[in-house]
NUPA-243996 format. One line per 8 residues: number of its first residue (from 1); their letters; for each residue x, y, z of N, C-alpha, C, O. Coordinates in steps of 0.2 Angstrom, whole numbers, always signed. Last residue first. Layout:
<nodes>
NUM> A> X/Y/Z/X/Y/Z/X/Y/Z/X/Y/Z | ...
</nodes>
This chain:
<nodes>
255> XXXXXXXX> -703/-495/+242/-710/-492/+241/-711/-491/+233/-717/-489/+231 | -691/-497/+246/-695/-503/+246/-702/-501/+245/-707/-504/+247 | -681/-487/+245/-685/-488/+252/-690/-494/+252/-693/-495/+257 | -665/-484/+239/-671/-487/+239/-675/-488/+245/-672/-489/+251 | -656/-473/+232/-658/-474/+239/-665/-477/+239/-670/-474/+239 | -643/-474/+220/-650/-473/+222/-651/-475/+229/-647/-479/+232 | -629/-463/+217/-631/-470/+220/-639/-469/+222/-640/-464/+225 | -629/-453/+202/-628/-454/+209/-631/-461/+211/-634/-464/+208
247> XXXXXXXX> -633/-447/+190/-627/-450/+191/-625/-450/+198/-619/-448/+200 | -646/-443/+187/-642/-438/+191/-635/-441/+192/-631/-437/+196 | -650/-454/+180/-649/-448/+176/-645/-443/+180/-641/-438/+177 | -650/-463/+191/-646/-465/+185/-645/-458/+181/-639/-457/+179 | -659/-457/+200/-652/-458/+202/-648/-459/+196/-642/-457/+195 | -671/-459/+192/-669/-452/+194/-661/-452/+195/-657/-448/+193 | -672/-473/+192/-671/-469/+185/-668/-462/+187/-664/-460/+183 | -673/-476/+206/-668/-479/+202/-667/-475/+195/-661/-474/+193
239> XXXXXXXX> -685/-468/+209/-678/-467/+212/-673/-469/+208/-668/-466/+207 | -694/-475/+201/-693/-468/+200/-686/-466/+203/-683/-462/+200 | -693/-487/+208/-692/-487/+200/-690/-479/+199/-686/-478/+195 | -697/-484/+221/-690/-487/+219/-688/-486/+212/-683/-484/+211 | -711/-481/+219/-706/-476/+221/-699/-478/+219/-695/-474/+218 | -719/-490/+206/-716/-490/+213/-711/-484/+213/-708/-481/+208 | -725/-493/+194/-728/-488/+198/-725/-487/+205/-727/-483/+209 | -718/-504/+189/-719/-498/+185/-721/-492/+189/-719/-486/+188
231> XXXXXXXX> -720/-515/+197/-714/-511/+198/-714/-504/+194/-711/-499/+196 | -732/-520/+193/-732/-517/+200/-726/-513/+200/-726/-507/+204 | -728/-525/+181/-733/-520/+181/-733/-516/+188/-734/-510/+188 | -719/-534/+185/-717/-529/+181/-722/-523/+181/-720/-517/+181 | -727/-544/+191/-722/-540/+195/-720/-534/+191/-719/-528/+194 | -733/-549/+180/-737/-546/+185/-733/-541/+190/-735/-536/+192 | -723/-555/+173/-727/-549/+170/-730/-545/+175/-731/-539/+175 | -718/-565/+182/-714/-559/+180/-718/-553/+177/-716/-547/+179
223> XXXXXXXX> -729/-573/+181/-727/-570/+187/-723/-564/+186/-724/-559/+189 | -728/-577/+168/-734/-574/+170/-733/-570/+176/-735/-564/+177 | -716/-584/+169/-716/-578/+164/-722/-574/+166/-722/-568/+166 | -719/-595/+177/-714/-590/+179/-715/-584/+175/-714/-578/+178 | -728/-602/+168/-731/-599/+175/-726/-594/+177/-728/-589/+180 | -719/-605/+158/-724/-601/+157/-727/-598/+163/-729/-592/+163 | -709/-613/+165/-707/-607/+162/-713/-602/+161/-713/-596/+162 | -715/-621/+180/-713/-621/+173/-712/-614/+171/-714/-609/+174
215> XXXXXXXX> -716/-622/+194/-722/-623/+189/-721/-623/+182/-725/-624/+178 | -704/-621/+200/-709/-626/+203/-714/-627/+197/-716/-633/+197 | -697/-612/+192/-694/-618/+194/-699/-623/+196/-698/-629/+195 | -706/-601/+192/-704/-604/+186/-701/-611/+187/-702/-616/+183 | -707/-598/+206/-713/-600/+202/-711/-604/+196/-714/-609/+194 | -694/-593/+208/-697/-599/+212/-703/-602/+208/-703/-608/+207 | -693/-583/+199/-688/-588/+199/-691/-594/+202/-691/-600/+199 | -703/-574/+204/-703/-576/+197/-699/-582/+196/-701/-587/+193
207> XXXXXXXX> -699/-571/+217/-705/-574/+216/-705/-577/+209/-708/-583/+208 | -686/-566/+216/-687/-572/+220/-693/-575/+218/-694/-581/+217 | -689/-554/+208/-684/-560/+206/-685/-566/+209/-686/-571/+206 | -697/-548/+217/-700/-550/+210/-695/-555/+207/-698/-560/+205 | -689/-545/+227/-694/-549/+229/-697/-552/+222/-699/-558/+222 | -681/-535/+221/-678/-542/+223/-683/-547/+224/-682/-553/+223 | -690/-525/+219/-687/-529/+213/-684/-535/+215/-684/-540/+211 | -692/-521/+232/-698/-524/+228/-695/-528/+222/-698/-533/+220
199> XXXXXXXX> -679/-517/+236/-682/-522/+239/-688/-525/+235/-689/-532/+235 | -665/-513/+227/-672/-512/+227/-676/-517/+230/-677/-522/+226 | -650/-516/+238/-654/-516/+231/-661/-515/+232/-664/-515/+238 | -646/-516/+250/-646/-509/+247/-649/-510/+240/-650/-504/+237 | -646/-529/+254/-651/-525/+257/-652/-518/+254/-657/-514/+255 | -634/-534/+248/-641/-535/+245/-646/-531/+248/-651/-529/+244 | -625/-529/+257/-625/-527/+250/-632/-528/+247/-634/-524/+243 | -629/-536/+268/-630/-529/+268/-629/-526/+261/-633/-521/+259
191> XXXXXXXX> -626/-549/+264/-633/-547/+266/-634/-540/+266/-639/-537/+263 | -612/-549/+262/-617/-550/+257/-624/-548/+258/-627/-545/+254 | -609/-546/+276/-607/-541/+270/-611/-543/+264/-613/-538/+261 | -614/-557/+282/-617/-551/+284/-615/-546/+278/-619/-542/+276 | -606/-568/+277/-613/-568/+276/-616/-561/+277/-621/-559/+273 | -593/-563/+282/-595/-564/+275/-602/-564/+273/-604/-561/+268 | -596/-563/+296/-594/-557/+292/-595/-557/+285/-598/-553/+282 | -598/-577/+298/-604/-572/+299/-602/-566/+295/-607/-562/+293
183> XXXXXXXX> -585/-582/+294/-591/-584/+291/-597/-579/+291/-600/-577/+287 | -573/-580/+299/-575/-575/+294/-582/-577/+292/-585/-573/+288 | -570/-591/+307/-570/-585/+310/-572/-579/+306/-574/-574/+308 | -570/-602/+298/-575/-601/+303/-575/-594/+306/-581/-592/+307 | -567/-597/+281/-564/-599/+288/-570/-597/+293/-573/-593/+292 | -579/-601/+269/-575/-596/+272/-572/-599/+279/-575/-604/+281 | -586/-604/+253/-583/-607/+259/-579/-602/+262/-575/-599/+259 | -602/-602/+244/-595/-599/+246/-593/-603/+252/-597/-605/+256
175> XXXXXXXX> -612/-610/+240/-610/-605/+236/-603/-602/+237/-600/-599/+233 | -615/-628/+240/-614/-622/+243/-611/-617/+239/-608/-619/+234 | -615/-637/+230/-620/-638/+235/-621/-631/+239/-626/-630/+242 | -606/-639/+220/-611/-633/+219/-616/-633/+224/-621/-630/+223 | -595/-647/+222/-601/-650/+220/-606/-645/+217/-611/-646/+213 | -586/-638/+228/-584/-641/+222/-591/-644/+218/-591/-644/+212 | -593/-635/+240/-592/-630/+235/-591/-633/+228/-593/-630/+223 | -592/-648/+246/-598/-645/+244/-598/-640/+239/-602/-639/+235
167> XXXXXXXX> -578/-647/+248/-581/-653/+244/-588/-651/+242/-590/-652/+236 | -577/-637/+257/-574/-636/+251/-576/-641/+246/-577/-640/+240 | -585/-642/+268/-587/-636/+265/-584/-636/+258/-587/-635/+253 | -587/-660/+267/-584/-654/+270/-586/-648/+266/-589/-649/+260 | -601/-672/+266/-594/-669/+263/-593/-662/+267/-597/-659/+270 | -608/-687/+265/-607/-681/+269/-601/-678/+267/-595/-682/+267 | -620/-698/+257/-613/-695/+258/-614/-689/+262/-619/-685/+262 | -629/-709/+256/-628/-706/+262/-622/-702/+263/-619/-702/+268
159> XXXXXXXX> -630/-715/+243/-625/-718/+248/-624/-713/+254/-618/-714/+257 | -641/-709/+238/-641/-716/+238/-636/-718/+243/-637/-723/+247 | -637/-695/+238/-642/-697/+243/-642/-705/+244/-643/-708/+249 | -627/-695/+229/-626/-692/+236/-631/-694/+241/-629/-696/+246 | -632/-700/+218/-627/-703/+221/-626/-701/+228/-624/-705/+232 | -643/-691/+215/-644/-698/+216/-638/-701/+220/-640/-705/+225 | -635/-679/+213/-639/-680/+219/-641/-687/+220/-642/-689/+226 | -628/-683/+201/-624/-681/+207/-629/-682/+214/-627/-684/+219
151> XXXXXXXX> -639/-684/+193/-635/-690/+194/-631/-689/+200/-630/-693/+204 | -646/-670/+193/-649/-677/+195/-644/-682/+197/-645/-685/+202 | -638/-656/+201/-639/-660/+195/-642/-667/+198/-640/-669/+203 | -637/-647/+212/-631/-650/+209/-632/-655/+203/-627/-658/+201 | -651/-641/+212/-645/-638/+214/-638/-641/+211/-634/-637/+209 | -660/-650/+209/-660/-644/+206/-654/-639/+207/-653/-635/+204 | -657/-661/+217/-655/-661/+210/-656/-655/+206/-652/-654/+201 | -661/-655/+230/-654/-657/+228/-652/-658/+221/-647/-655/+218
143> XXXXXXXX> -675/-654/+230/-671/-648/+229/-663/-650/+227/-660/-646/+223 | -681/-667/+231/-683/-662/+225/-678/-657/+224/-676/-655/+219 | -675/-673/+242/-675/-676/+235/-677/-672/+230/-675/-673/+224 | -677/-663/+252/-671/-664/+249/-671/-668/+242/-666/-666/+238 | -690/-661/+258/-689/-658/+252/-682/-659/+248/-681/-657/+243 | -689/-669/+270/-691/-661/+270/-690/-658/+264/-688/-652/+264 | -685/-682/+270/-692/-680/+270/-694/-673/+270/-700/-672/+270 | -674/-693/+263/-674/-686/+265/-682/-683/+264/-684/-683/+259
135> XXXXXXXX> -679/-709/+269/-677/-705/+264/-677/-697/+266/-681/-696/+271 | -673/-723/+279/-677/-718/+277/-675/-714/+271/-670/-716/+268 | -664/-732/+283/-669/-735/+279/-675/-730/+278/-680/-732/+276 | -653/-726/+288/-658/-728/+293/-664/-731/+290/-669/-733/+293 | -646/-722/+277/-643/-726/+282/-647/-729/+287/-646/-735/+290 | -654/-713/+271/-655/-720/+269/-651/-724/+273/-652/-730/+273 | -650/-700/+277/-656/-704/+280/-657/-711/+277/-659/-715/+281 | -640/-691/+276/-639/-698/+277/-644/-702/+279/-643/-708/+282
127> XXXXXXXX> -636/-678/+267/-643/-681/+269/-642/-689/+270/-642/-693/+265 | -624/-665/+272/-627/-671/+268/-634/-674/+271/-636/-671/+276 | -609/-658/+277/-616/-657/+275/-618/-663/+271/-614/-666/+267 | -598/-655/+291/-600/-659/+286/-608/-658/+284/-612/-656/+288 | -584/-649/+300/-591/-648/+298/-593/-652/+291/-589/-651/+286 | -571/-652/+302/-576/-655/+306/-583/-654/+304/-587/-658/+307 | -564/-644/+293/-565/-651/+291/-569/-655/+296/-572/-660/+294 | -571/-628/+290/-568/-632/+295/-569/-640/+293/-575/-642/+291
119> XXXXXXXX> -576/-618/+282/-571/-623/+279/-568/-628/+284/-564/-632/+282 | -593/-615/+283/-587/-615/+285/-582/-620/+282/-585/-625/+279 | -603/-608/+269/-602/-613/+274/-594/-613/+276/-590/-610/+273 | -618/-601/+263/-611/-600/+264/-609/-605/+269/-614/-607/+274 | -630/-601/+251/-627/-605/+256/-620/-603/+257/-616/-604/+252 | -646/-594/+247/-639/-593/+246/-636/-597/+252/-639/-597/+257 | -659/-597/+249/-658/-595/+243/-650/-594/+241/-648/-595/+236 | -664/-612/+258/-662/-605/+258/-659/-603/+251/-658/-608/+247
111> XXXXXXXX> -665/-625/+256/-671/-621/+255/-670/-614/+255/-673/-610/+252 | -653/-630/+260/-655/-630/+253/-661/-626/+251/-662/-624/+246 | -655/-629/+274/-650/-625/+270/-651/-625/+263/-651/-620/+260 | -665/-639/+276/-666/-632/+277/-661/-628/+274/-663/-622/+271 | -657/-650/+272/-663/-649/+268/-665/-641/+269/-667/-638/+265 | -648/-651/+282/-645/-650/+275/-651/-648/+271/-651/-643/+266 | -656/-653/+292/-652/-647/+292/-650/-646/+286/-649/-640/+284 | -662/-666/+290/-666/-660/+289/-662/-653/+289/-665/-648/+287
103> XXXXXXXX> -646/-671/+287/-653/-673/+286/-657/-667/+285/-656/-663/+280 | -635/-659/+293/-636/-666/+291/-644/-667/+291/-647/-664/+295 | -622/-649/+294/-629/-648/+292/-631/-655/+289/-630/-656/+283 | -610/-644/+306/-614/-650/+303/-621/-647/+301/-625/-644/+304 | -607/-627/+305/-605/-633/+307/-609/-638/+303/-611/-637/+298 | -612/-615/+299/-606/-615/+304/-604/-621/+307/-599/-621/+310 | -619/-608/+286/-618/-615/+289/-611/-616/+293/-606/-617/+290 | -630/-598/+284/-623/-597/+286/-621/-604/+290/-623/-604/+296
95> XXXXXXXX> -641/-595/+271/-639/-600/+276/-631/-599/+278/-627/-599/+273 | -651/-582/+268/-644/-584/+267/-643/-589/+273/-644/-588/+279 | -666/-577/+260/-663/-581/+266/-656/-584/+264/-655/-587/+259 | -674/-563/+255/-669/-568/+253/-667/-571/+260/-665/-567/+265 | -692/-562/+254/-686/-559/+257/-680/-565/+257/-682/-571/+258 | -702/-570/+250/-700/-564/+246/-695/-560/+249/-693/-555/+246 | -701/-588/+251/-700/-581/+254/-699/-576/+249/-695/-577/+245 | -700/-600/+247/-705/-596/+243/-705/-589/+246/-709/-585/+244
87> XXXXXXXX> -691/-606/+256/-689/-606/+248/-693/-601/+245/-691/-597/+240 | -698/-605/+268/-692/-602/+267/-690/-601/+260/-688/-595/+257 | -709/-614/+265/-710/-607/+266/-704/-603/+266/-704/-597/+263 | -703/-626/+263/-706/-623/+257/-707/-615/+258/-706/-611/+254 | -698/-628/+276/-693/-627/+270/-696/-624/+264/-693/-620/+261 | -710/-629/+283/-706/-624/+284/-701/-623/+279/-699/-617/+277 | -716/-641/+276/-720/-634/+276/-715/-628/+278/-715/-623/+274 | -707/-650/+279/-708/-648/+272/-711/-642/+272/-710/-637/+268
79> XXXXXXXX> -708/-652/+293/-702/-649/+290/-703/-647/+283/-700/-642/+281 | -724/-646/+298/-719/-651/+297/-713/-648/+293/-713/-642/+291 | -732/-636/+311/-730/-636/+304/-724/-642/+303/-720/-642/+307 | -740/-647/+323/-737/-641/+321/-735/-641/+313/-737/-646/+310 | -736/-664/+325/-739/-658/+327/-736/-652/+324/-730/-652/+322 | -730/-676/+322/-736/-674/+318/-740/-668/+320/-745/-667/+318 | -720/-676/+331/-718/-676/+324/-724/-674/+320/-723/-671/+314 | -719/-678/+345/-723/-672/+342/-722/-671/+334/-723/-666/+331
71> XXXXXXXX> -712/-689/+347/-719/-689/+349/-723/-683/+346/-729/-683/+346 | -699/-686/+344/-703/-689/+339/-711/-689/+341/-715/-690/+336 | -689/-680/+351/-696/-676/+350/-700/-679/+345/-705/-676/+343 | -678/-686/+349/-681/-687/+356/-688/-683/+356/-691/-684/+361 | -673/-683/+337/-677/-690/+338/-680/-690/+344/-685/-694/+345 | -675/-669/+329/-673/-671/+335/-677/-678/+337/-683/-677/+338 | -669/-668/+312/-674/-669/+317/-672/-671/+323/-667/-676/+324 | -653/-659/+310/-659/-662/+307/-664/-663/+313/-664/-660/+318
63> XXXXXXXX> -643/-652/+315/-642/-659/+314/-648/-663/+312/-648/-669/+312 | -637/-637/+309/-643/-640/+311/-642/-648/+310/-640/-649/+304 | -624/-632/+312/-629/-627/+309/-636/-630/+311/-640/-627/+315 | -613/-637/+325/-618/-638/+320/-622/-632/+318/-624/-628/+322 | -602/-633/+333/-603/-640/+331/-608/-640/+325/-606/-644/+321 | -602/-620/+339/-598/-621/+333/-599/-628/+330/-596/-630/+325 | -617/-610/+343/-611/-614/+344/-607/-615/+338/-608/-612/+333 | -632/-610/+333/-628/-608/+339/-622/-612/+340/-623/-618/+338
55> XXXXXXXX> -633/-607/+315/-634/-611/+321/-630/-608/+327/-625/-605/+326 | -643/-596/+304/-637/-600/+306/-638/-604/+313/-644/-604/+315 | -648/-586/+291/-650/-591/+296/-644/-595/+298/-640/-597/+293 | -652/-569/+288/-646/-574/+288/-649/-580/+293/-651/-578/+299 | -662/-561/+277/-662/-565/+283/-656/-569/+282/-655/-573/+277 | -666/-544/+271/-663/-550/+270/-662/-554/+277/-662/-551/+282 | -675/-534/+276/-674/-535/+269/-671/-542/+267/-672/-545/+262 | -684/-528/+289/-680/-534/+286/-681/-534/+279/-686/-534/+276
47> XXXXXXXX> -692/-518/+292/-685/-518/+295/-681/-523/+292/-675/-523/+293 | -705/-520/+287/-701/-515/+284/-693/-515/+286/-689/-512/+283 | -712/-536/+286/-708/-531/+290/-704/-526/+286/-700/-528/+281 | -718/-545/+279/-721/-539/+279/-717/-534/+284/-720/-528/+285 | -710/-556/+280/-713/-555/+274/-716/-548/+274/-715/-544/+269 | -707/-559/+294/-702/-555/+290/-705/-553/+283/-703/-548/+280 | -718/-567/+298/-717/-560/+300/-713/-556/+296/-714/-550/+295 | -716/-580/+291/-722/-576/+290/-721/-568/+292/-723/-564/+288
39> XXXXXXXX> -704/-583/+297/-704/-582/+290/-710/-578/+288/-710/-574/+284 | -708/-585/+311/-703/-580/+309/-703/-578/+301/-703/-572/+299 | -717/-596/+310/-719/-589/+312/-714/-584/+310/-717/-578/+307 | -708/-606/+307/-713/-605/+302/-716/-598/+304/-718/-594/+299 | -699/-605/+317/-696/-603/+311/-702/-602/+306/-702/-597/+302 | -708/-609/+327/-705/-603/+328/-702/-601/+321/-703/-595/+319 | -711/-623/+324/-717/-617/+325/-714/-610/+324/-717/-606/+321 | -699/-629/+323/-703/-629/+317/-708/-623/+318/-710/-619/+313
31> XXXXXXXX> -694/-627/+336/-691/-624/+331/-695/-623/+325/-695/-618/+321 | -704/-635/+343/-703/-628/+345/-700/-624/+339/-702/-619/+337 | -702/-648/+339/-708/-644/+337/-708/-637/+338/-710/-633/+334 | -685/-648/+334/-690/-650/+338/-697/-646/+336/-696/-642/+331 | -670/-651/+326/-676/-648/+325/-682/-651/+329/-683/-657/+328 | -654/-647/+334/-659/-652/+331/-666/-649/+331/-667/-645/+335 | -642/-641/+338/-648/-637/+335/-653/-641/+331/-655/-639/+326 | -632/-647/+345/-633/-649/+338/-639/-645/+334/-640/-646/+328
23> XXXXXXXX> -630/-643/+358/-625/-642/+354/-626/-643/+346/-622/-641/+342 | -641/-629/+356/-635/-632/+356/-635/-639/+360/-639/-640/+364 | -653/-622/+350/-653/-628/+354/-647/-632/+353/-646/-637/+351 | -656/-611/+341/-653/-610/+348/-655/-616/+352/-658/-616/+357 | -653/-604/+326/-656/-610/+329/-652/-611/+336/-646/-611/+336 | -654/-587/+323/-650/-592/+326/-654/-598/+329/-658/-597/+333 | -656/-575/+311/-660/-580/+315/-655/-585/+317/-652/-588/+312 | -654/-558/+308/-650/-564/+309/-654/-569/+314/-656/-567/+319
15> XXXXXXXX> -659/-547/+296/-661/-551/+302/-657/-557/+303/-657/-561/+298 | -655/-531/+290/-653/-538/+290/-655/-542/+297/-654/-539/+302 | -657/-518/+291/-662/-521/+287/-660/-529/+286/-662/-532/+282 | -649/-514/+302/-647/-512/+296/-651/-516/+290/-648/-518/+285 | -654/-528/+312/-650/-522/+312/-648/-520/+304/-646/-525/+301 | -661/-540/+323/-662/-536/+316/-658/-529/+317/-659/-526/+322 | -662/-556/+329/-659/-549/+330/-659/-546/+323/-656/-548/+318 | -667/-570/+337/-669/-565/+332/-666/-558/+333/-668/-555/+338
7> XXXXXXX> -665/-587/+341/-664/-580/+343/-665/-576/+337/-663/-578/+331 | -676/-601/+345/-672/-597/+340/-671/-590/+343/-675/-588/+347 | -683/-606/+355/-679/-610/+352/-675/-607/+347/-670/-610/+344 | -691/-595/+359/-688/-599/+365/-683/-604/+361/-678/-606/+365 | -699/-579/+356/-695/-585/+354/-691/-589/+359/-688/-585/+363 | -714/-572/+356/-708/-573/+359/-705/-580/+357/-709/-585/+356 | -721/-562/+343/-721/-569/+346/-714/-569/+350/-709/-567/+347
</nodes>
């Protein structure tokens, strides 16, 4: 698929996806369609093991829904569909939050498995929808309490709070804060390290944890059991065991 609203670059098993609608990278129908397709494509890509999601420019990671595109709000995959697809991906998504992540942008970041954010005081993250008489509609009401706890999430959403990277880190809303100049390098270093881990086992962890959080521990354990059976016959397991006994670093192929 040709992309017009995002850019995609893959190297060393890491795919960098950039929301490319500066200056605020707000979400229109095109971004929803292209992100939805991108997530589908990377699931079966042998060249992609980890995805970094970021925004173009310095002002915003994503400022949420593009209000000028409201006529297309009911067309294509909606924001919930896209965020669910990201969270349920069997390839790890890392949000590199380079600027404002507001509304749907915050919700998209929360759907990613790992969140890095710039320490710039000009960059804020939050779900301010209640200021407009609305609610976070792309999964933020469900994901935020799972990330920072119920009472903090209620306070955050009730009062439309927006916080900087260091404040978000203190809340547990993001996992690491970096100087703006180092953000992509830090995200890339993490992604490359993760890409060297056994891909099938990484997918098993993502699948089991997501199912367990969504459907409960029993469903999660059943998912874990199915993946364990699959892993028993994988070449990666053979390589991991062989490398252990030969006292060398394993080279995993995702097979």
